[in-house]
C-alpha positions as CSV (number, residue, x, y, z in Angstrom):
1,M,150.4,101.7,80.9
2,K,152.4,101.7,77.7
3,K,154.0,104.9,76.8
4,N,152.1,107.1,74.7
5,K,153.3,107.6,70.7
6,T,152.6,109.9,68.3
7,G,152.9,108.5,64.9
8,L,150.7,108.1,62.3
9,K,150.5,104.6,62.9
10,T,149.6,104.6,66.3
11,L,146.7,107.2,65.5
12,L,145.2,104.8,62.7
13,E,144.9,102.5,65.1
14,I,143.2,103.9,67.4
15,L,141.1,105.1,64.6
16,M,140.7,101.7,63.8
17,V,139.9,100.4,67.6
18,S,137.5,103.1,68.4
19,T,135.5,102.8,65.1
20,R,135.2,99.5,65.6
21,L,133.6,100.0,69.4
22,G,131.6,102.4,67.9
23,L,129.9,99.9,65.4
24,T,129.2,97.9,67.9
25,S,128.9,99.5,71.4
26,F,125.4,99.1,72.3
27,G,123.9,99.3,76.1
28,G,124.5,103.1,77.0
29,P,127.5,105.0,78.8
30,V,127.7,101.9,81.4
31,A,128.1,99.1,78.9
32,H,130.2,101.6,76.9
33,L,132.6,101.6,79.7
34,G,132.5,97.9,80.1
35,Y,133.6,97.9,76.4
36,F,136.3,100.4,76.6
37,H,137.8,98.2,79.5
38,D,137.6,95.2,77.6
39,E,139.3,96.5,74.9
40,Y,141.7,98.9,76.2
41,V,143.1,97.1,79.4
42,R,142.4,93.5,78.8
43,R,143.0,93.1,75.5
44,R,145.4,96.0,74.6
45,K,146.6,96.7,77.8
46,W,147.1,100.7,76.7
47,M,146.5,101.3,80.1
48,D,146.9,99.2,83.7
49,E,143.6,98.6,85.9
50,K,144.0,101.7,88.1
51,S,144.7,104.5,85.6
52,Y,141.4,103.5,83.9
53,A,139.5,103.8,87.4
54,D,140.9,107.2,88.0
55,L,139.9,108.1,84.4
56,V,136.6,107.0,84.6
57,A,136.4,108.7,88.0
58,L,137.4,112.2,86.4
59,C,134.9,111.5,84.0
60,Q,132.1,111.3,86.6
61,F,133.1,114.9,88.0
62,L,132.6,116.7,84.5
63,P,129.7,117.5,82.7
64,G,129.4,116.1,79.5
65,P,128.9,112.6,78.0
66,A,131.3,110.3,80.8
67,S,131.9,107.1,78.3
68,S,132.5,109.6,75.3
69,Q,135.2,111.8,77.5
70,V,136.7,108.2,78.9
71,G,137.3,107.2,75.2
72,I,138.8,110.8,74.3
73,G,141.0,110.3,77.5
74,I,142.2,107.0,76.7
75,G,143.1,108.4,72.9
76,V,145.3,111.7,74.7
77,M,146.9,109.0,77.2
78,R,147.8,107.0,74.4
79,A,148.7,109.5,71.8
80,G,148.1,113.1,73.0
81,A,145.9,115.4,71.9
82,A,145.4,113.9,68.4
83,G,144.7,110.6,69.2
84,G,142.2,112.2,71.5
85,I,140.6,113.2,68.1
86,M,140.8,109.9,66.6
87,A,139.3,108.3,69.5
88,F,136.4,110.4,68.9
89,L,135.8,110.5,66.0
90,G,136.3,106.5,65.8
91,F,133.1,105.9,68.5
92,T,131.1,108.4,67.5
93,L,130.9,109.0,63.4
94,P,129.0,105.8,63.2
95,S,125.9,106.8,65.0
96,V,126.5,110.5,63.7
97,I,125.7,109.1,59.7
98,A,123.1,106.8,60.9
99,L,121.1,109.6,63.1
100,I,121.0,111.9,60.2
101,I,120.3,109.4,57.5
102,F,117.3,108.7,60.1
103,A,116.2,112.7,59.6
104,I,116.8,112.8,56.2
105,L,114.5,109.8,55.7
106,L,111.9,111.2,58.5
107,Q,111.4,114.2,56.3
108,G,107.7,114.7,54.7
109,I,106.7,112.4,57.0
110,N,104.1,113.5,59.7
111,P,105.2,112.1,62.9
112,A,102.1,112.5,64.7
113,E,100.2,110.1,62.1
114,A,102.8,107.6,61.9
115,G,102.2,104.3,64.2
116,W,106.0,103.4,63.9
117,I,107.1,106.9,65.8
118,H,104.8,106.1,68.1
119,G,106.3,102.9,69.0
120,L,110.0,104.5,69.1
121,K,108.5,106.9,72.1
122,I,107.3,104.1,73.8
123,V,110.7,102.6,73.5
124,A,112.0,105.6,75.2
125,V,109.8,105.0,78.2
126,A,111.1,102.0,78.7
127,V,114.8,102.9,78.2
128,V,114.6,106.1,80.6
129,A,112.8,104.0,83.4
130,H,115.7,101.7,83.0
131,A,117.9,104.5,83.6
132,V,116.0,105.5,86.2
133,L,116.3,102.8,88.4
134,G,119.9,101.7,87.8
135,M,121.1,105.1,88.6
136,A,118.7,105.3,91.8
137,Q,119.7,102.2,93.0
138,K,123.3,103.6,93.0
139,L,123.2,107.1,93.3
140,V,120.8,107.7,95.8
141,P,121.5,105.0,98.6
142,D,120.6,106.9,101.7
143,L,118.1,109.6,103.5
144,P,119.7,112.9,102.4
145,R,120.6,111.8,98.8
146,K,117.0,111.0,98.4
147,T,115.8,114.2,99.5
148,L,117.8,115.9,97.0
149,A,116.7,113.8,94.4
150,L,113.1,114.6,95.7
151,F,114.1,118.4,95.7
152,A,115.1,118.4,91.9
153,I,111.9,116.3,90.9
154,I,109.8,118.7,92.9
155,A,111.9,121.8,91.2
156,T,112.6,120.8,87.4
157,L,108.6,119.7,87.4
158,L,107.4,123.4,88.6
159,W,109.5,125.8,86.8
160,Q,110.6,123.7,83.5
161,T,113.4,125.6,82.6
162,A,117.2,125.1,82.0
163,I,118.0,127.1,84.1
164,T,116.2,125.4,86.9
165,Q,118.3,122.7,86.4
166,V,121.6,124.4,86.6
167,A,120.1,126.0,89.8
168,V,119.0,122.9,91.2
169,I,122.6,120.7,90.5
170,L,124.2,124.3,91.9
171,V,122.5,123.4,95.6
172,S,122.6,120.2,95.4
173,G,126.3,120.3,94.9
174,F,126.4,122.7,98.0
175,I,124.4,120.8,100.1
176,G,126.1,117.4,99.3
177,F,129.6,119.3,99.9
178,L,128.0,120.5,103.4
179,I,127.2,116.9,104.2
180,Y,129.4,114.6,102.8
181,K,132.9,116.9,102.7
182,K,134.4,114.0,105.3
183,H,133.5,111.6,103.0
184,A,137.2,110.7,101.7
185,D,138.9,107.6,99.9
186,N,142.7,107.7,100.0
187,D,143.7,106.8,97.3
188,D,147.6,108.3,96.4
189,A,148.6,106.6,93.1
190,P,150.3,109.2,91.2
191,M,149.1,109.5,87.4
192,E,150.6,111.1,84.5
193,F,149.4,112.9,81.5
194,P,151.2,113.9,78.2
195,I,149.3,117.6,77.9
196,S,151.0,120.4,79.3
197,K,149.2,122.7,82.2
198,G,149.7,126.0,80.2
199,F,147.6,124.0,77.1
200,A,144.9,122.5,79.9
201,I,144.7,125.9,81.1
202,G,143.9,127.5,77.4
203,C,141.0,124.7,77.2
204,L,139.4,125.8,80.3
205,V,139.5,129.3,78.8
206,L,138.2,128.9,76.2
207,F,135.3,126.4,77.4
208,F,133.9,129.3,79.9
209,S,134.5,132.0,77.0
210,L,132.3,130.2,74.8
211,L,129.8,129.5,77.5
212,I,129.0,133.0,78.4
213,G,130.2,134.8,74.8
214,L,128.0,132.6,72.7
215,P,124.8,133.8,74.1
216,I,125.9,137.2,73.7
217,L,127.2,136.8,70.1
218,R,123.7,135.0,69.4
219,E,121.7,138.4,70.7
220,L,123.8,140.4,69.2
221,T,123.9,138.8,65.2
222,A,120.5,136.8,65.8
223,V,122.3,134.5,63.2
224,E,120.6,131.0,63.4
225,W,123.7,128.9,63.0
226,V,125.0,130.7,65.6
227,A,121.9,130.3,67.7
228,L,122.1,126.4,67.0
229,F,125.9,126.1,67.5
230,D,124.8,128.2,71.2
231,S,121.9,126.1,72.1
232,F,123.8,122.4,71.7
233,Y,127.1,124.1,73.2
234,R,125.0,125.2,76.3
235,S,123.2,121.4,76.5
236,G,126.8,119.7,76.4
237,S,128.1,122.5,78.8
238,L,125.9,121.9,81.7
239,V,124.9,118.3,81.6
240,F,125.6,115.9,84.6
241,G,124.7,112.3,84.9
242,G,125.2,111.2,80.8
243,G,123.1,111.2,77.6
244,H,119.8,110.9,79.1
245,V,120.0,114.0,81.5
246,V,120.7,116.2,78.3
247,L,117.3,114.9,77.1
248,P,114.9,117.7,78.9
249,L,117.6,120.2,78.3
250,L,117.5,120.0,74.3
251,E,113.4,119.6,74.4
252,R,113.1,122.8,76.3
253,E,115.6,124.5,73.5
254,F,113.9,123.4,70.6
255,V,110.5,121.9,70.8
256,P,108.5,125.3,72.8
257,T,110.5,127.6,70.0
258,G,109.1,125.5,67.4
259,W,112.1,124.2,65.6
260,L,110.8,120.8,65.4
261,S,107.9,119.1,67.2
262,E,107.5,117.0,69.9
263,E,106.9,113.9,67.9
264,A,110.1,114.8,65.8
265,F,111.8,115.0,69.0
266,L,110.6,112.2,70.5
267,A,110.9,109.8,67.6
268,G,114.6,110.6,67.3
269,Y,115.0,110.0,70.9
270,G,113.8,106.5,70.4
271,A,115.6,106.1,67.1
272,A,118.7,106.8,69.2
273,Q,118.3,103.8,71.4
274,A,118.6,101.5,68.2
275,V,122.4,103.0,67.3
276,P,125.6,102.2,68.7
277,G,127.6,104.8,70.6
278,P,127.1,107.7,72.4
279,L,123.5,109.0,73.2
280,F,125.1,112.4,72.4
281,T,124.7,111.7,69.0
282,F,120.9,112.3,69.3
283,A,122.4,115.9,68.6
284,A,122.9,115.1,65.4
285,Y,119.2,113.9,64.3
286,L,118.4,117.0,65.8
287,G,120.3,119.2,63.9
288,A,119.8,117.2,60.7
289,V,116.2,118.0,61.0
290,M,116.3,121.6,61.2
291,N,119.2,122.4,58.8
292,G,119.5,119.0,56.9
293,W,123.4,117.1,57.2
294,Q,125.2,120.7,57.4
295,G,123.2,121.1,60.7
296,G,123.6,117.4,62.2
297,L,127.6,118.1,62.2
298,L,127.2,121.6,63.1
299,A,125.0,119.9,66.4
300,T,127.6,117.0,67.0
301,A,130.8,119.3,66.9
302,A,128.9,122.0,69.0
303,I,127.6,118.8,71.8
304,F,130.8,117.4,72.2
305,L,132.9,120.4,72.0
306,P,132.5,121.3,76.0
307,A,133.3,117.4,76.6
308,F,136.7,117.8,74.5
309,L,137.9,121.0,76.2
310,L,136.9,119.7,79.8
311,I,138.7,116.5,79.5
312,L,142.0,118.1,78.1
313,G,141.9,121.1,80.3
314,T,141.5,118.9,83.8
315,L,143.9,115.7,82.7
316,P,147.0,117.3,84.4
317,F,145.7,118.7,87.6
318,W,143.0,115.7,87.9
319,D,146.0,114.1,90.2
320,T,145.4,116.6,92.9
321,L,141.7,116.9,92.7
322,R,140.6,113.4,92.7
323,R,141.8,113.5,96.5
324,N,140.2,116.4,97.6
325,P,137.1,114.8,99.8
326,N,135.3,118.3,99.0
327,I,135.2,117.8,95.7
328,K,133.8,114.4,96.1
329,G,131.5,115.5,98.5
330,A,129.7,117.7,96.1
331,L,129.7,115.4,93.3
332,M,127.8,112.9,95.4
333,G,125.0,116.0,95.7
334,V,125.2,116.3,92.2
335,N,124.5,112.7,90.9
336,A,121.1,112.3,93.8
337,A,120.1,115.7,91.9
338,V,120.7,114.1,88.3
339,V,118.5,111.5,89.8
340,G,115.8,113.6,90.7
341,I,115.9,115.1,87.1
342,L,115.9,112.2,85.2
343,I,112.5,111.2,87.0
344,S,111.1,114.5,86.0
345,A,112.3,114.2,82.6
346,F,110.9,110.4,82.7
347,Y,107.1,111.9,83.2
348,H,107.4,114.7,81.0
349,P,107.6,115.3,78.1
350,I,108.5,111.2,77.9
351,W,105.3,109.6,79.7
352,T,102.7,112.3,79.0
353,S,103.6,112.1,74.9
354,S,103.7,108.2,74.6
355,I,101.5,106.5,76.9
356,L,98.0,107.6,75.9
357,E,96.0,104.6,76.3
358,P,96.3,101.3,78.3
359,A,97.6,99.8,75.5
360,D,100.7,102.2,75.3
361,F,101.2,101.1,78.9
362,A,101.0,97.5,78.4
363,F,103.0,97.6,75.4
364,A,105.7,99.7,77.6
365,A,105.9,97.2,80.2
366,V,106.6,94.5,77.7
367,L,109.4,96.7,76.0
368,F,110.7,96.8,79.6
369,S,110.7,93.2,80.3
370,M,112.6,93.0,77.5
371,L,115.1,95.1,77.9
372,V,115.3,94.3,81.8
373,Y,114.4,91.1,82.7
374,W,115.1,89.1,79.2
375,K,118.4,91.4,78.9
376,L,117.3,91.7,74.8
377,P,119.8,93.6,72.9
378,P,119.0,97.3,72.7
379,W,117.9,97.1,69.1
380,I,115.7,94.3,69.1
381,I,113.9,96.2,71.5
382,V,114.0,99.4,69.1
383,V,113.0,97.3,66.1
384,T,109.8,95.5,68.7
385,G,109.0,99.1,69.4
386,A,108.8,100.2,65.9
387,I,106.6,97.4,64.5
388,G,104.5,97.3,67.8
389,G,103.7,101.2,67.5
390,T,102.6,99.9,64.1
391,L,99.8,97.3,65.0
392,L,98.9,99.4,68.2
393,G,97.7,102.4,65.3
394,Y,95.2,99.4,63.8
395,V,94.5,98.2,67.2
396,I,93.4,100.8,69.1
């Protein structure tokens, strides 16, 4: 890997390259990792193959948006913490701006009566079904992990709370540790990161301080902005498995409390499929619906802050942790639980609020085929969903 640089020219280069990726990276986190590999490893040679693979492995261990954390990590390894910030801004802001604009345009529209919004909800059915199949094939290949996924489905459907999801993840991680602790992949290749261990420890302390302190501050102050920041920060801190899994956490934070309707929530989730970049920028839409563009920016900062603190806090220690078979075993259990949580979210709220008539299911099947078999770009699926939802309103 090339020696990291911290000059203004390098920072601007990182911002320019990551912005181009943020404008063109459709297809979800797995596709994002492919875009990153092509740009940063093959074309620009900022990293070698092994360093990139190890960075991706680290981000699979951490809660939060894995592809965004990989992008941040590449920026950090290129130009320190400032490089990580530039990489994050470039990759994230295009979709943040697009979703805030969508939220503002949505004001004054009754989502329950808009056919195109119903179409976007059906798009969410197709997209999450695709994610379920892809993750299940990779993450639950054997009977123990299939059983853990089933446990996660049952628990999160019967007790639909954020606490249940956290408990399921912890229990599954412990069981994975017991079952797979002998699962080792000996790889002693060293890695170097331009961050001191002292700075890293400070980031980890801040991460846990906010995770514990924000709910307390929320209760003491009863300030709406503090409550918003706490909800988004907590959601970003407790999500394993990427953007799709944050859906039930956010839904249960804001819909039952009446901060926004389920129709508006799922409409935004469908719209988030139309924009490139990380799915976590869905938070920008939610924040903007509730509190305008200021709320959108606050929500974006809150939900991505844990990813920043965790990647900066763990990079210097990863060389030791990545070779620990106990940690690898726990992660295998966690990933199985993530599949179960995703299936639970697929049923409720996505399926139950979107597939209301036989025609809805037929249309969802068409969209799923366009996405999975015909391999059309996601933005085409979204546009088709909006148009089809409008037409369904006249047919049904």
